[in-house]
Residue frames as a rotation matrix with the C-alpha (Angstrom) as fourth column:
UNK 1
-0.552 -0.705 0.445 49.98
0.419 0.227 0.879 18.10
-0.721 0.671 0.170 5.05
UNK 2
0.337 0.644 -0.687 48.98
-0.335 -0.600 -0.727 20.28
-0.880 0.475 0.013 2.14
UNK 3
-0.282 -0.448 0.848 49.24
0.490 0.693 0.529 18.14
-0.825 0.565 0.024 -0.96
UNK 4
0.620 0.727 0.295 47.17
0.545 -0.129 -0.828 20.10
-0.564 0.674 -0.477 -3.50
UNK 5
0.103 -0.637 -0.764 50.25
-0.638 -0.632 0.440 21.83
-0.763 0.442 -0.471 -4.87
UNK 6
0.824 0.432 -0.367 50.09
-0.549 0.445 -0.708 20.40
-0.142 0.785 0.603 -8.36
UNK 7
0.135 -0.837 -0.530 53.75
-0.676 0.314 -0.667 19.34
0.725 0.448 -0.523 -8.70
UNK 8
-0.659 -0.347 0.667 53.85
-0.748 0.396 -0.532 17.80
-0.080 -0.850 -0.521 -5.23
UNK 9
0.218 0.834 0.507 50.56
-0.615 0.521 -0.592 15.95
-0.758 -0.183 0.626 -5.81
UNK 10
0.705 -0.002 -0.709 51.75
-0.664 0.348 -0.662 14.74
0.248 0.937 0.244 -9.24
UNK 11
-0.326 -0.918 -0.226 54.92
-0.720 0.396 -0.569 13.27
0.612 -0.023 -0.790 -7.81
UNK 12
-0.569 0.212 0.795 52.99
-0.631 0.506 -0.587 11.51
-0.527 -0.836 -0.154 -5.00
UNK 13
0.529 0.846 -0.062 50.43
-0.653 0.360 -0.666 10.25
-0.542 0.393 0.743 -7.53
UNK 14
0.544 -0.354 -0.761 53.03
-0.654 0.390 -0.648 8.86
0.526 0.850 -0.019 -9.94
UNK 15
-0.572 -0.798 0.192 55.02
-0.726 0.383 -0.571 7.31
0.382 -0.466 -0.798 -7.11
UNK 16
-0.737 0.277 0.617 52.15
-0.430 0.512 -0.743 5.60
-0.522 -0.813 -0.258 -5.26
UNK 17
0.129 0.893 -0.431 49.50
-0.960 0.004 -0.279 4.97
-0.247 0.450 0.858 -7.94
UNK 18
-0.111 -0.148 -0.983 50.97
-0.627 0.778 -0.047 1.68
0.771 0.611 -0.179 -9.25
UNK 19
-0.951 -0.271 -0.146 51.19
-0.050 0.604 -0.796 0.25
0.304 -0.750 -0.588 -5.73
UNK 20
-0.571 0.808 0.144 47.68
-0.534 -0.232 -0.813 1.38
-0.624 -0.541 0.564 -4.77
UNK 21
0.153 0.645 -0.749 46.21
-0.987 0.142 -0.079 0.04
0.056 0.751 0.658 -8.00
UNK 22
-0.430 -0.396 -0.811 48.01
-0.407 0.887 -0.217 -3.31
0.806 0.237 -0.543 -7.65
UNK 23
-0.992 0.083 0.094 46.77
-0.059 0.354 -0.933 -3.76
-0.111 -0.932 -0.346 -4.06
UNK 24
-0.254 0.961 -0.108 43.22
-0.733 -0.264 -0.627 -2.89
-0.631 -0.080 0.771 -5.09
UNK 25
0.039 0.224 -0.974 43.35
-0.889 0.453 0.068 -5.28
0.456 0.863 0.217 -8.06
UNK 26
-0.775 -0.366 -0.515 44.45
-0.107 0.879 -0.464 -8.06
0.623 -0.305 -0.721 -5.71
UNK 27
-0.877 0.458 0.142 41.69
-0.174 -0.030 -0.984 -7.19
-0.447 -0.888 0.106 -3.25
UNK 28
-0.011 0.974 -0.224 38.72
-0.631 -0.180 -0.754 -6.81
-0.776 0.133 0.617 -5.62
UNK 29
-0.473 -0.293 0.831 39.98
0.299 0.833 0.465 -9.12
-0.829 0.468 -0.306 -8.41
UNK 30
0.569 0.614 0.547 38.74
0.776 -0.182 -0.603 -6.79
-0.271 0.768 -0.580 -11.12
UNK 31
-0.427 -0.886 0.180 41.22
0.893 -0.381 0.242 -4.71
-0.146 0.264 0.953 -13.12
UNK 32
-0.353 0.323 0.878 38.81
0.425 -0.781 0.458 -2.03
0.834 0.534 0.138 -14.33
UNK 33
0.775 0.623 -0.107 37.26
0.344 -0.274 0.898 -1.64
0.530 -0.732 -0.427 -10.88
UNK 34
0.296 -0.758 -0.581 40.77
0.897 0.012 0.441 -1.35
-0.327 -0.652 0.684 -9.42
UNK 35
-0.594 -0.472 0.652 41.47
0.706 -0.694 0.140 1.58
0.387 0.543 0.745 -11.77
UNK 36
0.135 0.754 0.643 38.30
0.156 -0.657 0.737 3.38
0.978 0.001 -0.206 -10.66
UNK 37
0.854 0.203 -0.480 38.91
0.471 0.094 0.877 2.66
0.223 -0.975 -0.015 -6.99
UNK 38
-0.121 -0.963 -0.241 42.54
0.982 -0.152 0.116 3.84
-0.148 -0.222 0.964 -7.19
UNK 39
-0.499 0.018 0.867 41.30
0.382 -0.893 0.238 7.13
0.778 0.450 0.438 -8.65
UNK 40
0.612 0.779 0.137 38.88
0.145 -0.280 0.949 7.39
0.777 -0.561 -0.285 -5.73
UNK 41
0.489 -0.526 -0.696 41.77
0.866 0.195 0.461 6.90
-0.107 -0.828 0.551 -3.28
UNK 42
-0.582 -0.804 0.124 43.74
0.813 -0.575 0.086 9.73
0.002 0.151 0.988 -4.86
UNK 43
-0.119 0.638 0.761 40.67
0.232 -0.728 0.646 11.94
0.965 0.254 -0.061 -5.06
UNK 44
0.844 0.390 -0.368 40.28
0.408 -0.024 0.912 11.53
0.348 -0.920 -0.179 -1.29
UNK 45
0.032 -0.920 -0.391 43.98
0.969 -0.067 0.237 12.28
-0.244 -0.387 0.889 -0.89
UNK 46
-0.607 -0.240 0.758 43.56
0.572 -0.794 0.206 15.47
0.552 0.559 0.619 -2.91
UNK 47
0.204 0.821 0.534 40.46
0.059 -0.554 0.830 16.58
0.977 -0.138 -0.161 -1.00
UNK 48
0.858 0.162 0.488 41.50
-0.472 -0.128 0.872 15.55
0.204 -0.978 -0.033 2.51
UNK 49
0.165 -0.878 -0.449 45.23
-0.172 0.423 -0.890 14.80
0.971 0.224 -0.081 2.83
UNK 50
0.498 -0.042 -0.866 46.66
0.762 0.497 0.414 13.27
0.413 -0.867 0.280 6.01
UNK 51
0.990 -0.106 0.094 47.99
-0.140 -0.848 0.512 15.63
0.025 -0.520 -0.854 8.69
UNK 52
0.338 -0.911 0.236 51.33
-0.333 0.119 0.935 13.85
-0.880 -0.395 -0.263 8.93
UNK 53
0.522 -0.156 -0.839 53.25
-0.851 -0.028 -0.524 13.63
0.058 0.987 -0.147 5.64
UNK 54
-0.599 -0.792 0.122 55.35
-0.801 0.594 -0.072 10.79
-0.016 -0.141 -0.990 7.08
UNK 55
-0.498 0.501 0.708 52.20
-0.126 0.766 -0.630 8.66
-0.858 -0.403 -0.318 7.42
UNK 56
-0.150 0.466 -0.872 51.23
-0.943 -0.333 -0.015 8.97
-0.297 0.820 0.489 3.74
UNK 57
-0.695 -0.175 -0.698 51.87
-0.487 0.828 0.277 5.28
0.529 0.532 -0.661 2.94
UNK 58
-0.912 0.386 -0.141 49.83
0.368 0.615 -0.698 4.04
-0.183 -0.688 -0.702 5.91
UNK 59
-0.364 0.801 -0.476 47.08
-0.366 -0.592 -0.718 6.57
-0.856 -0.087 0.509 5.12
UNK 60
-0.301 0.215 -0.929 46.90
-0.948 0.034 0.316 5.39
0.100 0.976 0.194 1.50
UNK 61
-0.877 -0.071 -0.476 46.83
-0.085 0.996 0.008 1.75
0.473 0.048 -0.880 2.59
UNK 62
-0.770 0.625 -0.126 44.05
0.267 0.136 -0.954 2.37
-0.580 -0.768 -0.272 5.12
UNK 63
-0.185 0.718 -0.671 41.95
-0.653 -0.600 -0.462 4.33
-0.734 0.354 0.580 2.60
UNK 64
-0.440 0.008 -0.898 42.46
-0.831 0.375 0.411 1.83
0.340 0.927 -0.158 -0.24
UNK 65
-0.968 0.102 -0.230 41.51
0.176 0.927 -0.332 -1.04
0.179 -0.361 -0.915 2.07
UNK 66
-0.534 0.813 -0.232 38.37
0.078 -0.226 -0.971 0.73
-0.842 -0.537 0.058 3.22
UNK 67
-0.129 0.464 -0.876 37.39
-0.891 -0.443 -0.103 1.66
-0.436 0.767 0.471 -0.36
UNK 68
-0.707 -0.203 -0.678 38.08
-0.551 0.759 0.347 -1.89
0.444 0.618 -0.649 -1.57
UNK 69
-0.915 0.385 -0.125 35.97
0.382 0.722 -0.576 -3.51
-0.132 -0.575 -0.808 1.15
UNK 70
-0.328 0.825 -0.461 33.17
-0.290 -0.552 -0.782 -1.00
-0.899 -0.123 0.420 0.60
UNK 71
-0.307 0.150 -0.940 33.20
-0.951 -0.033 0.306 -1.93
0.015 0.988 0.153 -3.08
UNK 72
-0.883 -0.068 -0.464 33.09
-0.118 0.990 0.079 -5.68
0.454 0.125 -0.882 -2.29
UNK 73
-0.746 0.655 -0.117 30.22
0.304 0.180 -0.936 -5.20
-0.592 -0.734 -0.333 0.17
UNK 74
-0.204 0.668 -0.716 28.32
-0.698 -0.612 -0.373 -3.21
-0.687 0.424 0.591 -2.43
UNK 75
-0.565 -0.062 -0.823 28.83
-0.731 0.501 0.464 -6.03
0.383 0.863 -0.329 -4.96
UNK 76
-0.953 0.212 -0.218 27.46
0.284 0.874 -0.395 -8.58
0.106 -0.438 -0.893 -2.48
UNK 77
-0.485 0.816 -0.314 24.41
0.015 -0.351 -0.936 -6.42
-0.874 -0.459 0.158 -1.71
UNK 78
-0.222 0.378 -0.899 23.70
-0.922 -0.382 0.067 -5.91
-0.318 0.843 0.433 -5.41
UNK 79
-0.785 -0.118 -0.608 24.04
-0.383 0.864 0.327 -9.65
0.487 0.490 -0.723 -6.11
UNK 80
-0.856 0.504 -0.115 21.61
0.405 0.515 -0.755 -10.46
-0.321 -0.693 -0.645 -3.27
UNK 81
-0.290 0.770 -0.568 19.13
-0.377 -0.638 -0.672 -7.88
-0.880 0.019 0.475 -4.53
UNK 82
-0.387 0.097 -0.917 19.31
-0.915 0.083 0.395 -9.27
0.114 0.992 0.057 -8.06
UNK 83
-0.927 0.026 -0.374 18.79
0.037 0.999 -0.021 -12.82
0.373 -0.033 -0.927 -6.79
UNK 84
-0.667 0.720 -0.192 15.83
0.283 0.007 -0.959 -11.70
-0.690 -0.693 -0.209 -4.70
UNK 85
-0.195 0.587 -0.786 14.31
-0.737 -0.617 -0.277 -9.88
-0.647 0.525 0.553 -7.67
UNK 86
-0.648 -0.084 -0.757 14.79
-0.656 0.566 0.498 -12.91
0.387 0.820 -0.422 -9.90
UNK 87
-0.929 0.324 -0.182 12.98
0.371 0.820 -0.435 -15.07
0.008 -0.472 -0.882 -7.37
UNK 88
-0.443 0.798 -0.408 10.13
0.050 -0.433 -0.900 -12.59
-0.895 -0.419 0.152 -7.07
UNK 89
0.189 0.506 -0.842 9.67
-0.745 -0.484 -0.458 -12.04
-0.639 0.714 0.286 -10.78
UNK 90
-0.833 -0.481 0.275 10.45
-0.235 0.756 0.611 -15.51
-0.501 0.444 -0.743 -12.07
UNK 91
-0.265 0.763 -0.590 8.09
-0.963 -0.182 0.197 -16.12
0.043 0.621 0.783 -14.96
UNK 92
-0.543 0.037 -0.839 8.30
-0.191 0.967 0.167 -19.90
0.818 0.251 -0.518 -14.54
UNK 93
-0.795 0.220 -0.565 6.97
0.603 0.385 -0.699 -19.64
0.063 -0.896 -0.439 -11.00
UNK 94
-0.741 0.585 0.329 3.91
-0.436 -0.792 0.427 -17.64
0.511 0.173 0.842 -11.98
UNK 95
-0.455 0.655 0.603 0.66
-0.737 0.102 -0.668 -18.01
-0.499 -0.749 0.436 -10.08
UNK 96
-0.877 0.149 0.456 -1.14
0.286 0.925 0.249 -21.30
-0.385 0.349 -0.854 -10.79
UNK 97
-0.724 0.682 -0.105 -4.10
-0.464 -0.369 0.805 -21.18
0.511 0.631 0.583 -13.12
UNK 98
-0.012 0.831 0.556 -7.57
-0.985 0.085 -0.149 -22.18
-0.171 -0.549 0.818 -11.98
UNK 99
0.673 0.220 -0.706 -7.16
-0.484 0.853 -0.196 -25.46
0.559 0.474 0.681 -13.82
UNK 100
-0.312 -0.883 -0.352 -3.92
-0.129 0.406 -0.905 -26.22
0.941 -0.236 -0.241 -11.94
UNK 101
-0.656 0.119 0.745 -5.61
-0.750 -0.210 -0.627 -25.52
0.082 -0.971 0.227 -8.60
UNK 102
0.429 0.900 0.081 -8.55
-0.900 0.433 -0.044 -27.82
-0.074 -0.054 0.996 -9.40
UNK 103
0.505 -0.309 -0.806 -6.25
-0.246 0.843 -0.478 -30.61
0.827 0.439 0.350 -10.60
UNK 104
-0.607 -0.779 0.157 -4.13
-0.322 0.060 -0.945 -30.25
0.727 -0.624 -0.287 -7.47
UNK 105
-0.333 0.573 0.749 -7.21
-0.925 -0.043 -0.379 -30.55
-0.185 -0.819 0.544 -5.25
UNK 106
0.702 0.586 -0.404 -8.37
-0.673 0.731 -0.109 -33.61
0.232 0.349 0.908 -7.16
UNK 107
0.035 -0.788 -0.615 -4.93
-0.142 0.605 -0.783 -35.20
0.989 0.115 -0.091 -6.73
UNK 108
-0.749 -0.307 0.587 -5.02
-0.579 -0.128 -0.805 -34.46
0.323 -0.943 -0.082 -3.00
UNK 109
0.176 0.897 0.407 -8.48
-0.962 0.244 -0.123 -36.02
-0.209 -0.370 0.905 -2.70
UNK 110
0.633 0.003 -0.774 -7.29
-0.398 0.859 -0.322 -39.13
0.664 0.512 0.545 -4.54
UNK 111
-0.426 -0.877 -0.222 -4.30
-0.155 0.313 -0.937 -39.50
0.891 -0.365 -0.270 -2.23
UNK 112
-0.548 0.299 0.781 -6.50
-0.836 -0.167 -0.522 -39.02
-0.026 -0.940 0.341 0.84
UNK 113
0.571 0.815 -0.098 -8.87
-0.821 0.570 -0.037 -41.73
0.025 0.102 0.995 -0.42
UNK 114
0.366 -0.521 -0.771 -5.96
-0.159 0.782 -0.603 -44.10
0.917 0.343 0.203 -1.07
UNK 115
-0.701 -0.646 0.301 -4.54
-0.368 -0.032 -0.929 -43.39
0.610 -0.762 -0.215 2.39
UNK 116
-0.121 0.746 0.655 -7.95
-0.986 -0.011 -0.169 -44.06
-0.119 -0.666 0.736 3.97
UNK 117
0.726 0.405 -0.556 -7.86
-0.541 0.835 -0.099 -47.54
0.424 0.373 0.825 2.39
UNK 118
-0.201 -0.886 -0.417 -4.65
-0.178 0.451 -0.874 -48.42
0.963 -0.102 -0.248 4.28
UNK 119
0.345 0.202 -0.917 -4.41
0.805 0.438 0.400 -49.90
0.482 -0.876 -0.011 7.77
UNK 120
0.986 0.165 0.034 -4.06
0.122 -0.838 0.532 -47.25
0.117 -0.521 -0.846 10.51
UNK 121
0.482 -0.868 -0.122 -0.39
0.253 0.004 0.968 -47.98
-0.839 -0.497 0.221 11.27
UNK 122
-0.178 -0.536 0.825 0.62
0.955 0.109 0.277 -47.81
-0.239 0.837 0.492 7.58
UNK 123
0.519 0.453 0.725 -1.28
0.632 -0.774 0.031 -44.54
0.575 0.442 -0.688 7.09
UNK 124
0.967 -0.180 -0.180 0.35
0.031 -0.617 0.787 -43.00
-0.253 -0.766 -0.591 10.18
UNK 125
0.183 -0.967 0.179 3.81
0.576 0.253 0.777 -44.15
-0.797 -0.039 0.603 9.11
UNK 126
-0.131 -0.205 0.970 3.46
0.974 -0.207 0.088 -42.57
0.183 0.957 0.226 5.65
UNK 127
0.753 0.470 0.460 1.99
0.390 -0.882 0.263 -39.34
0.530 -0.018 -0.848 7.00
UNK 128
0.813 -0.520 -0.263 4.81
0.108 -0.310 0.945 -39.01
-0.573 -0.796 -0.196 9.55
UNK 129
-0.029 -0.867 0.497 7.45
0.815 0.267 0.514 -39.77
-0.579 0.420 0.699 6.91
UNK 130
-0.186 -0.005 0.983 6.18
0.866 -0.473 0.161 -37.14
0.464 0.881 0.092 4.51
UNK 131
0.907 0.392 0.150 5.73
0.258 -0.802 0.539 -34.63
0.332 -0.450 -0.829 7.33
UNK 132
0.362 -0.868 0.340 9.50
-0.445 -0.481 -0.755 -34.69
0.819 0.122 -0.561 7.84
UNK 133
0.744 -0.084 0.663 9.83
-0.621 0.281 0.732 -37.01
-0.248 -0.956 0.157 10.81
UNK 134
-0.328 -0.902 -0.279 12.99
-0.923 0.370 -0.110 -39.08
0.202 0.222 -0.954 11.16
UNK 135
-0.077 0.252 -0.965 12.89
-0.159 0.952 0.261 -42.86
0.984 0.173 -0.033 11.35
UNK 136
-0.836 -0.276 -0.475 13.63
0.404 0.278 -0.872 -42.69
0.372 -0.920 -0.121 15.09
UNK 137
-0.807 0.587 0.057 10.73
-0.526 -0.673 -0.520 -40.27
-0.267 -0.450 0.852 15.63
UNK 138
-0.073 0.784 -0.616 8.39
-0.813 0.311 0.493 -42.45
0.578 0.537 0.615 13.55
UNK 139
-0.392 -0.145 -0.908 9.43
0.223 0.943 -0.247 -45.49
0.893 -0.300 -0.337 15.60
UNK 140
-0.988 -0.009 -0.156 8.65
0.153 -0.248 -0.957 -43.59
-0.030 -0.969 0.246 18.81
UNK 141
-0.536 0.837 -0.109 5.23
-0.836 -0.544 -0.064 -42.46
-0.113 0.057 0.992 17.57
UNK 142
0.159 0.621 -0.767 4.23
-0.725 0.601 0.336 -45.90
0.670 0.503 0.546 16.34
UNK 143
0.433 -0.041 0.900 5.75
-0.818 0.402 0.412 -47.84
-0.379 -0.915 0.141 19.23
UNK 144
0.981 -0.193 -0.005 8.01
0.168 0.866 -0.471 -50.02
0.095 0.462 0.882 17.05
UNK 145
0.290 -0.951 -0.106 11.76
0.521 0.064 0.851 -50.65
-0.803 -0.302 0.514 16.99
UNK 146
0.270 -0.222 -0.937 13.65
-0.520 -0.853 0.052 -48.15
-0.810 0.473 -0.346 14.78
UNK 147
-0.787 -0.617 0.001 15.06
-0.314 0.402 0.860 -50.84
-0.531 0.677 -0.510 12.43
UNK 148
-0.410 0.722 0.557 11.50
0.705 0.638 -0.309 -51.89
-0.579 0.266 -0.771 11.59
UNK 149
0.135 0.544 -0.828 10.50
-0.035 -0.832 -0.553 -48.43
-0.990 0.104 -0.093 10.29
UNK 150
-0.569 -0.431 -0.700 12.17
-0.679 -0.233 0.696 -48.85
-0.463 0.872 -0.160 6.90
UNK 151
-0.964 0.247 0.097 10.38
0.265 0.873 0.410 -52.12
0.017 0.421 -0.907 6.22
UNK 152
-0.234 0.926 -0.296 7.10
0.673 -0.065 -0.737 -50.69
-0.701 -0.372 -0.608 7.49
UNK 153
-0.001 0.184 -0.983 7.38
-0.385 -0.907 -0.170 -47.68
-0.923 0.378 0.072 5.19
UNK 154
-0.848 -0.367 -0.383 8.33
-0.492 0.275 0.826 -49.82
-0.198 0.888 -0.414 2.22
UNK 155
-0.786 0.604 0.135 5.32
0.612 0.790 0.032 -52.08
-0.087 0.108 -0.990 2.69
UNK 156
-0.014 0.807 -0.591 2.98
0.458 -0.520 -0.721 -49.14
-0.889 -0.281 -0.362 3.29
UNK 157
-0.330 -0.183 -0.926 4.23
-0.624 -0.694 0.359 -47.47
-0.708 0.697 0.115 0.10
UNK 158
-0.995 -0.035 -0.088 3.64
-0.088 0.690 0.719 -50.67
0.036 0.723 -0.690 -1.87
UNK 159
-0.441 0.896 -0.051 0.07
0.814 0.376 -0.442 -50.91
-0.377 -0.237 -0.896 -0.48
UNK 160
0.008 0.411 -0.912 -0.57
-0.015 -0.912 -0.411 -47.26
-1.000 0.017 -0.001 -1.36
UNK 161
-0.700 -0.324 -0.636 0.61
-0.622 -0.159 0.767 -47.89
-0.350 0.933 -0.090 -4.92
UNK 162
-0.900 0.414 0.136 -1.73
0.436 0.857 0.275 -50.89
-0.003 0.307 -0.952 -5.16
UNK 163
-0.069 0.905 -0.420 -4.67
0.654 -0.277 -0.704 -48.73
-0.754 -0.323 -0.572 -4.08
UNK 164
-0.168 -0.060 -0.984 -3.69
-0.441 -0.888 0.130 -46.09
-0.882 0.456 0.123 -6.62
UNK 165
-0.934 -0.233 -0.269 -3.43
-0.343 0.390 0.854 -48.60
-0.094 0.891 -0.444 -9.47
UNK 166
-0.667 0.737 0.105 -6.80
0.715 0.674 -0.187 -50.15
-0.208 -0.050 -0.977 -8.57
UNK 167
0.096 0.768 -0.634 -8.51
0.466 -0.597 -0.653 -46.76
-0.880 -0.233 -0.415 -8.63
UNK 168
-0.683 -0.356 -0.637 -7.14
-0.369 -0.585 0.722 -45.73
-0.630 0.729 0.268 -12.04
UNK 169
0.420 0.873 -0.249 -9.70
-0.668 0.112 -0.736 -45.94
-0.615 0.476 0.629 -14.85
UNK 170
-0.205 -0.423 0.883 -9.30
0.254 0.848 0.465 -49.09
-0.945 0.320 -0.066 -16.94
UNK 171
-0.303 0.029 -0.952 -8.86
-0.793 -0.562 0.235 -48.56
-0.528 0.827 0.194 -20.64
């Protein structure tokens, strides 16, 4: 099919453009993008028309669908890239200062000391809990019934808090 005859192409363009644009707008949900994509469809038609003039409607539909999905995939890739860049260059998540590192180590040492002051079973229960173990897994490790784990953890947490309060400097 040789469409590039200007009058023939004009008539095809004016006949099919509203339909192509409407389908693209429904697909990409962006009016201005639908205008640009519809122009791309007709540019492809002008450059590489279908061999069978009877199949023009199906050809236009196939091309507009492909162009629309390519546009949507590009939008998703761009959004992912932007999100990744925001995570990498987030100013709030900047590298910790030397002071932050020292304070963090001091906090860890305090917690270790408080944990060392607990009975072995309480210390194990808390360490397992904060390592991501489930109550059933904690029960298996400690050799207790699963319903007991909640009470055990509650009591161990209370004892840990008592050790922490005792070690705080008195004013």
